[in-house]
N, C-alpha and C positions, 0 to 999 in steps of 0.2 A: 452448391456443395461447399462445405467448410474445408478450407485448406490450411488455415493458420489461425491460432487463437491467442488473444491477449487477455489475461486476467489481471485486473487492478486490485491491489491489496493495500490496506492501511494497518493490517495486523489485528483488526477487530474480529469478533465472532462472525459477523455477517460476511466479512471478506473471506474468512476461512471457509465458509459454506460455498462462496463463489469459487474459491480455489478447488474445492472438492468437485464441484460440478464441472468446471473447466477441465480438470484432470481426467475425469470420467469420460467426457466427450472426446478429448484428445487421445485417450487410450483406445477407445472403441473405434475411432476413425483413423488412427495411426497418423495424426498430424502434429506438427510442432506446437508447443505451448510456450508463450512468453509470460513470465510473471513480472509485473511492473508496479512501481511505487513512485509517487510524486512526493519529494521531500517537503516536509512540513515547516519550512522556514517561515518565521513570523507567526506561527500558530501559538495560540494561548496554551498555557500549561494544562488546562482542563481538556483541551482537544487532544494534546499529546497523551494525556492519561487514557482517553477513550481509544486512541490509536493503539496503545500498547496492549498486546495480548497477554503478556506476563511481566511481572516485575523484574525478572532476570535480565530484561533489556537494560535496565539502569546499570546494574553491575557490569554487564558485558560492555556497555557503551563507555562507562568510565574507564575500564581497563583498556579497551581497544583504541579509544581516542587519546589515551595517555593523559587524562585529565589530572591535574594536581589538586586532588580533593582529599583532605585529611580524613574525613569520615564519609565514605560513599553514601549518598542519599538513599533512603529506603523506597522512594517512589519518584514518579516523573515531576510532580509539583516541586519537590525538594531539589531535584536536579536543575530545573529550569528557572526557579525563582530564587535560587541561592546566589552565590557571589561569582559565578562563572563569567568570564569575559565573553564578549560577543563572538570572538574567534573560537573559543572553546565550545560555546553553544552550537555554533555552525558545524564544528567537527563532530560534536555529539549527535546532532540531528542526522548528519551524513552516515555515521556509523549505524545509528538506529535503522535508517532506511535500508542499508545493505543487509543488516541482520533480519529485518522483516522479509525481504525478498528471498534471502537464503532459507529461512524457515519455511516460507510458503513453497519454494521450489522443492525442498525436501518432502514436504507434505504431498505435493503433486506427484512426485516420483513414487512415494509410498502408495498413492492411489492408482498407480499404473501408467502414468504419463511417461513416455520414453524419451522424447526430444524436448528437454526443458531448458530454457535460457532465462536470464533475468535482465532487467533494465531499471535504472533509477534516474529520474530527471528532476530538475527544478521547475518551478512555475506554478501557475494556477492549476488546481486539481483537474478540472475538466479539460483544459487545454493540454495539460501534460499527458493525460490519458490518451487523448486523441493523437498527440504527437507520437507517443510510443507505439500506438496501433499502426500509424502510417509508416514509421521507421521499421517496424517489425514485419510489415506486409500482412498484418492481421486482417482477415475478412470477417472476424467475429470478435466482439468484445464481451467479456463476462465481468460484471461488476456487482458488488453488494449494494443493496438499497439501504440508505441511512435515513432513518426517520427523524425529521426535524419537527419542531413544534409547528402547529398549524399556521400561526401568524408568521413565523420565520419563513416557512416554506412559500407562503404567498409572496413575500417580498424578495427573497433571494433564490428560491428553488434549491433543489438538492443537486449534488454532483452527478448522481445517476440520471436525473432528469435532463441536465444540461448535456451530458454525453449522449443520451438517447436522442435528443433533438438535433445535435450537431454532427453526429457520426454519419459517415457515408457507408458504413458497414452494418451488419446485424449486431444488435446489442441485446444481451440477455441480462436481466436484472434479477438478482437472487435475494429473497427475503429470509 
């Protein structure tokens, strides 16, 4: 029986579908739902672009992190390849992570989940998700499938594959 669900999100469309499914399950079973995100420190700008569900994250991040930017960048590439210091980039990434889980938690509540909490951690994606699941007491993890190129997948595998292989709980992968 499912008693506690963790849904991992990176703000992508696939992660949004995972949030929807996790919220539906949590609502029907009346169980707590934790929305989790692993901060993307060290990620390339292209990966941060993929992560962002909407460009409003840039403006929100610049405002909330109190970044001293004369012209707020129009997209993630401009935000992270510009002249920001390392500390400013770290702050921006943390604010983005908090915004991603806040939006996903709101989405889950709109879908009927009643007991929704959020977690944001640092670390490797797969290890971070597994850590959040353990800390939250989740017996089910819902995660979006991220399609990598065939060659990349052979060499490094996807986060969802790694979570599925290492988790001690049930893992539901959403496409």
